[in-house]
C-alpha positions in Angstrom: 111.4 125.9 96.4 109.8 124.1 93.1 106.9 126.1 91.5 104.1 125.6 90.3 102.9 123.7 86.7 100.1 126.3 86.3 101.1 129.8 87.4 105.0 129.2 88.4 104.9 130.7 91.5 107.2 129.2 94.3 106.0 126.2 96.2 107.8 125.2 99.4 110.0 121.6 98.3 108.4 119.8 100.6 105.0 120.8 98.9 103.4 117.1 98.2 101.5 117.7 95.1 103.6 120.7 92.2 101.2 123.0 92.7 99.9 126.6 94.7 96.7 126.4 96.7 95.4 129.2 95.1 95.8 126.7 91.7 94.5 123.9 92.9 91.2 124.7 94.4 90.6 126.8 91.2 91.6 123.6 89.8 90.2 120.9 91.7 87.5 122.8 94.0 88.1 123.2 97.1 86.8 120.0 98.4 88.6 117.8 96.0 91.8 119.6 96.8 91.6 119.3 99.9 91.5 115.3 99.3 94.5 115.3 97.5 96.5 117.0 99.6 95.4 114.8 102.5 95.9 111.7 100.6 99.2 112.4 99.7 100.7 113.4 103.1 99.4 110.3 104.1 101.0 108.4 101.8 103.6 110.5 102.5 103.9 109.6 105.4 103.5 104.8 105.4 106.7 106.2 102.3 104.7 105.5 99.7 105.6 108.6 97.5 107.4 108.1 94.6 108.8 111.4 93.6 110.3 112.0 89.3 113.5 112.7 91.5 113.6 108.9 92.6 114.1 107.7 89.6 115.8 109.9 88.5 113.8 111.7 86.1 114.0 116.1 85.5 111.3 118.2 84.7 113.5 118.4 81.8 113.3 114.6 80.5 109.6 115.2 80.6 109.1 117.6 79.4 111.1 117.1 76.1 109.0 116.3 73.1 109.3 112.9 71.2 110.0 114.7 66.8 108.3 113.0 64.5 
């Protein structure tokens, strides 16, 4: 299982977004959240959805901040 970016709740690995429904609705509003999910699911069906793992990038690498 992966975890929500906002609250850390577990979400299904097959989820098209990296946040839970509760946080998605809180951040984007219900109408926009539904549109995001619908568009992302459509993209996945067309094999047009790119994941960071497809490029060999893990969350730890993304979260690293450059030293100044």
